N, C-alpha and C positions, 0 to 999 in steps of 0.2 A: 792070340800071339801078338806081341808088340811090333809095331812097324818101325823101320829104320828112318823113315822120313816124317818130319813133323807135319801137322795139318791143323787148321783152325776151324772151329764151329762158329760160323759168323752170325748165328741167330739161334738162341735157345731160351727156354723159360724154366730154368731149374730152380728158381726161387718158389715155385708153386707147390701146392699141397701134395701133388703126386710124388714128391721126393722127400717128404718130411721124415720118412722112416729110414731112408738109406742115402741121404744126400752126400755124405762123405764118401761112401762107396761108389756112388755114381761118378763123382769127380775123380776119384782114384782110377776107376776103370777107364775113364777118358784119357787120363795122363798115361796109363799103361798102354793104351792103344796108339799113343803118339799125338794126341790132341794137345797142342801147345797152348792155345788160348781159346776161351769161350766168351762170346758176347751175349750176356744175359739181358734180354729185352724186357723191361718193366712194362706191364699193362695193368689196367684197372680203371675204375671210375676215379675222377679227379680228386674227390674228397676222401678216398680210401687211403690206407697206409701202405698200399702195395708197392708204390714206387720207392718209398723208403726201404722196404724189405729187399727190393732188388739191389739197391745201392749197398745196403748192409752186407748182402751176400758177396758182392764184389770186393768189399773192404776186407772180408774175412778170408777169402781164398785168392792167393796170388795169381793163378791163371785165369781168373774170371774178371771180366770188365762189364760195365753196365751201360744201358741206354735208357733214357726216360722220354716220354712223350705220350700223348693221349691217342689211343687207337680209335679209328673211325666208329667202331661200335659204341664208344663212350663219348663221342664228340659232344653230345648234348649236355655233358657235365662240365665241359671246359669253360672257364671264366677267368676273370682277372686274378682271383685268389689262387686258382689252379696254376696259372702261369707263374705267379710269384713263388709258389712252392717248388715247382719244377726248376725254375731258374736257381732257386736256393740250393737244390741238390747238386746242380752242375757246379756252382761256385764252391760248395763245401767239399767235394770229392773229386780228386784227380782220376778216379777210376770210372767216372762217367765220361764216355768218349763219343757219344752220339745222341741225336734227338730222334726218338721214334719208338714204336713204330707208328707212323702217321699215314694218312692217305684216305682212300675211298673204298667203301664196301657196299655196293649196290645189289649184292646178292641177299644179304640178311636185312639190311636197312634198319638196324637197331637204333640208329639215330636218323632223323630226317635228312634227305639228300642235300638240301640247301644248307643245313647246319654242318654236315660233313664237309661240304665244299668250303664254307667260310672258315672253319676251324683248321682245315688242311692248309689253306693259304696263310692263315695267321701263324701256324706253327712253322711253316717253311721260312717265313720272315724272321721268326725268333732264331731258328737254327742258323740262318745267314748272319744275323747280328752277332751270335755267339761263336761263329766260325766253327760250327759243329757239322760233321757229315750227318745225313738224314737216312733213316731206315724207312722204306716206303712199302706200304701194304696197298694192293689194288686187286679188287675182285669184281668182275662184271662192270668195270668202269674204265676200260682201256683208254678210250679216246679222251674222256674227261680228265683222267690222271695225267696223261701226256700233255694236254693243253695247259693244265695248271702248272705243271713242272716247267714248261717252256716260259710261261708268264712270270713265274716267281723266281726262277733259278738262272736267268740269263743276266747275271751280274758277277762282278769280281768277288763278291762276298760269299758266293756259293762254294761250299767246301766239298762238294761231291756227295756221294752216298751209295746206297744199295737198294736195288729193287729186289726185295726179299721174296723167297718162295715163288719164283717166277712161274706163272701159268698163262701168260698172255701169248700173243701171236709173235711169229718171227719179226713182223713189221714193227710191233711195239718194242721188242727187244732192241732193234736197230735204233729206233727213235730215242729210247732211254739211254742207250750208250752215247748217242750224239749229244744228249743233254749233259752227260758227265756221270752217269750212274754205272756201277758194276752190276752184273746180273748174277743172282744167287739161286742155286737149285737145291731143293730139299729131296727127301726120300720119295716124294710122289713121282719123280722122274723115272723111278724104277717100276712103277705100277704098270700092269699089263695093258691097260687102256689109255695110257698117257702118251699116245703118239704125238699129240699136239705139243706137249712140253718138250719131247725129244726133238721135234722139228725146230723149235725155238733154240734149243741148246746148240744145234748144229750151226747157227749163225753167230754164235758168241765166240770171239777169239779168246785165246788163253789169257791175254792181258786184261780182259774184262770179266773174268770168271771167278765166282766164289761158290762155296758149298756150305750147307747148313743142315741142321736137323729140324728146326722149329719144334723141338721136343717140348712136351710129351706127345706131339701130334706127328702124323705122316711118317711112321716108322718104315724104313725101306725094306724091300725084299732082301734077305729071306726071313726077316723078323716081323713082317707085317702082322698086325693083330695084337702085338705086345706094346707095352709102353716104350716110347722112344727115349733115347738118352744120347748125350754128346758122343760117346764112343762110336755110335752107329754112323757118324758122318764119314767114317772110313769106308763103309759099305756103299754109300752114295758116290763117293769119289771113285771107288773101284768100278762102279757101274758106268760112270761118265768116262772113265779111261777106256773101257771097252767101246763105248759109243764113238769116241774120238779116234779110236785106233791107236792108242798110246798105252802107257803103263801108269799104275797108281802113283809111283814116285813123282812122275811129271805133273800129274794133276795136283797132288799134295803140295809140291814145290811152288807151282805158279799161283795157286789159290792163297797159299800162305803169304807169298810175296805181295800179292795184290792187296790183301788185308792190311799188312804192315805198312804198305805205301799209303793207302787211303788214310790210315789213322796216324801216320807219321811216327811209327814205332821203329825201334832199332832192329 
């Protein structure tokens, strides 16, 4: 059933192969559920065409916007040529509104840690130069992520950003908000064993809060085990409303307003 209050999915990956068979239907279901905007975050190795694919998707669908930036998994592929390509996509399309997702992932270590660190810093500087908000990924690297953000984002050029799919500590959430980031929660906040994420959510005030799907991953309860999609951001928002002791309409309203303010949209 459609909601009366609009909401935004601040982080999704609907350009991926998981949606090749029903992408139009997925976007329609999202709109029918009240999802006003979707930020599709491009990922992939630097030399792949996946970033172009993400931008093409945003150009095709009015409610979809795009972000480009090399994920820490693929940091080892980032070079001058990759930077030129990504800068070109930003300059060519007004639908590219953010740089990311970038950051550190010391859980999988698909790229060496020192390379991840160097590429993270480099991309933060690019985003500041381009006046683009950043989308941050951090896993098993809380302290290192915060230290780099403090080092690179303490300047007037920093346009803010999003700590996406937050799974850190309450202390990390407070530190990130002090730096100028919004905190976004995905479907894993609804998981039975996610007490640590819920503890962090409790320290995030409404004016710093976002919701996302990170689809096709992290499908919220009660749909866990199925492919995730932007319409399910409503279920995460409803869960957060219960956690905060408020209603869905309030969470949808404040998270939408926060997204629009960050990206200077009407």
